[in-house]
C-alpha positions in Angstrom: 152.4 -22.3 -26.8 149.8 -24.9 -26.0 150.4 -27.2 -23.0 149.0 -30.7 -23.6 148.2 -33.4 -21.1 146.9 -37.0 -21.6 144.9 -38.4 -18.7 143.5 -41.9 -19.0 141.8 -44.7 -17.0 142.6 -48.2 -18.2 142.1 -51.6 -16.8 144.7 -54.1 -18.2 144.0 -57.7 -17.4 147.5 -59.3 -16.9 146.0 -62.1 -14.8 143.9 -63.4 -17.6 145.8 -63.3 -20.9 143.7 -66.1 -22.3 140.4 -64.8 -21.0 138.3 -65.3 -17.9 137.1 -68.9 -17.7 134.5 -68.0 -15.1 132.6 -65.6 -17.2 133.6 -66.5 -20.7 134.9 -63.0 -21.3 137.9 -62.5 -23.6 141.1 -60.9 -22.4 141.3 -57.2 -23.1 144.5 -55.4 -23.8 147.4 -55.3 -26.2 151.1 -56.2 -25.9 153.4 -53.2 -25.7 157.1 -53.9 -25.1 156.1 -57.4 -24.0 153.7 -56.2 -21.4 149.9 -56.5 -21.5 148.4 -53.0 -21.3 144.8 -52.0 -21.5 143.3 -50.7 -24.7 142.9 -47.2 -23.5 146.5 -47.2 -22.0 147.8 -48.2 -25.4 145.9 -45.4 -27.1 147.0 -42.9 -24.4 150.7 -43.8 -24.9 150.4 -43.4 -28.6 148.7 -40.0 -28.3 151.4 -38.8 -25.8 154.2 -40.0 -28.1 152.8 -38.3 -31.1 151.9 -35.0 -29.4 154.8 -34.8 -26.9 152.2 -34.5 -24.1 152.6 -35.3 -20.5 150.9 -38.6 -19.5 148.9 -39.3 -16.3 147.1 -42.6 -15.4 143.9 -42.1 -13.5 144.0 -44.8 -10.8 141.7 -45.5 -7.9 143.5 -45.7 -4.5 141.8 -49.1 -4.0 142.7 -51.1 -7.1 140.2 -53.2 -8.9 140.8 -57.0 -8.6 142.5 -58.9 -11.4 139.4 -61.1 -11.8 137.2 -59.7 -14.6 134.0 -60.9 -12.9 134.9 -59.3 -9.5 135.9 -56.0 -11.2 132.5 -56.0 -13.0 130.7 -56.5 -9.7 132.6 -53.8 -7.9 132.4 -51.2 -10.7 128.7 -51.8 -11.2 128.1 -51.3 -7.5 130.1 -48.0 -7.6 128.0 -46.9 -10.5 124.7 -47.7 -8.8 125.8 -45.9 -5.6 127.1 -42.9 -7.7 130.4 -43.4 -5.8 133.5 -41.3 -6.5 136.5 -43.5 -5.7 139.5 -41.8 -4.1 142.3 -41.5 -6.6 145.8 -42.7 -6.0 147.6 -39.6 -7.3 147.0 -35.9 -8.1 148.4 -33.7 -10.8 150.8 -30.9 -9.8 150.5 -27.7 -11.8 147.3 -28.7 -13.5 146.7 -25.0 -14.3 149.5 -25.0 -16.8 147.6 -27.3 -19.2 145.1 -25.9 -21.6 144.3 -29.1 -23.6 143.5 -32.4 -21.9 143.1 -35.6 -23.9 140.9 -37.8 -21.7 140.8 -41.6 -22.3 138.5 -44.1 -20.8 136.6 -47.4 -21.6 132.8 -47.3 -21.7 131.4 -49.1 -18.7 127.6 -49.6 -18.7 127.1 -46.9 -21.3 128.9 -44.4 -19.0 132.3 -43.2 -17.7 134.0 -45.4 -15.2 133.5 -43.8 -11.7 137.2 -43.0 -11.2 137.0 -40.7 -14.3 134.2 -38.8 -12.6 136.5 -38.5 -9.5 139.2 -37.1 -11.8 137.0 -34.6 -13.6 135.5 -33.3 -10.4 138.9 -32.9 -8.7 140.1 -30.1 -11.0 138.9 -26.8 -12.4 138.6 -27.3 -16.2 137.3 -23.8 -16.9 138.8 -22.6 -20.2 140.4 -25.9 -21.0 139.7 -28.1 -24.0 138.9 -31.8 -23.2 139.5 -34.2 -26.2 138.0 -37.6 -25.4 139.2 -40.9 -26.7 137.8 -44.3 -25.7 137.3 -48.0 -26.2 133.9 -49.5 -26.3 132.1 -52.8 -26.8 130.2 -51.7 -29.9 128.1 -48.8 -28.8 130.5 -45.9 -29.3 130.8 -43.0 -26.8 127.2 -43.4 -25.6 126.3 -40.2 -23.6 129.8 -39.7 -22.1 130.4 -36.4 -23.8 127.4 -34.9 -22.0 128.6 -36.5 -18.8 132.1 -34.9 -19.2 130.5 -31.5 -19.9 128.4 -31.8 -16.7 131.4 -33.0 -14.6 133.8 -30.4 -15.9 131.8 -27.2 -16.2 133.5 -24.4 -18.2 135.5 -26.8 -20.3 135.1 -27.1 -24.1 134.5 -30.8 -24.9 135.7 -31.8 -28.4 133.0 -33.7 -30.3 135.4 -35.4 -32.8 136.4 -38.2 -30.5 138.4 -41.4 -31.2 136.2 -44.3 -30.3 137.6 -47.8 -31.0 135.8 -51.0 -30.4 137.8 -53.2 -28.0 139.2 -56.3 -29.8 138.4 -55.9 -33.4 139.5 -52.3 -34.0 142.4 -52.4 -31.6 144.6 -54.2 -34.0 144.9 -51.0 -36.0 144.9 -48.6 -33.0 148.3 -47.0 -33.7 147.3 -46.0 -37.2 143.8 -44.9 -36.0 145.4 -42.6 -33.4 147.7 -41.1 -36.1 144.8 -40.5 -38.5 142.6 -39.0 -35.8 145.3 -36.6 -34.5 145.9 -35.4 -38.1 142.2 -34.9 -38.6 141.9 -33.0 -35.3 144.7 -30.7 -36.3 143.0 -30.0 -39.6 139.6 -29.4 -37.9 141.2 -27.0 -35.3 143.1 -25.1 -38.0 139.9 -24.7 -40.0 138.1 -23.4 -36.9 140.9 -20.9 -36.2 140.7 -19.7 -39.8 137.0 -19.1 -39.5 137.3 -17.2 -36.2 
């Protein structure tokens, strides 16, 4: 029996439900049970619910500030320095999982640096990584290649779920269901050909 795990990095913005007046940026996130959650968190919880998978939030030990502008500045500095932020928690019994759904937002056409920390902290050899993400209009960029490089030995699924933050998130629940159904069909077809 396959053991499935959903790991995600998400940055909800509860301090700015109306947007960030300093930068003109709109608020990001969705309401779930009356709480504002990040787009990727919403997707991750929907995937875990539909698959019965365990759920793990990738969180840097030093949290990003609530201010969007400050988060942008810190995260951009981490990317330029190729920093690997220390993570707040680790996964016990990671070896028992063979399929990992990996969720993240696109930051500067790349993975957020805590996602690199996560990928480089575990041995993904023989595991399947299935990415899902939110983006600002450019899709997954080169993140699939980045995942392959950071997690050598893993099989990275190319049929990803990539939703544009804002406009596509209104139908995220249905998009997750459709994508999971398509993934099952694709994987069944591959198994039949093998």
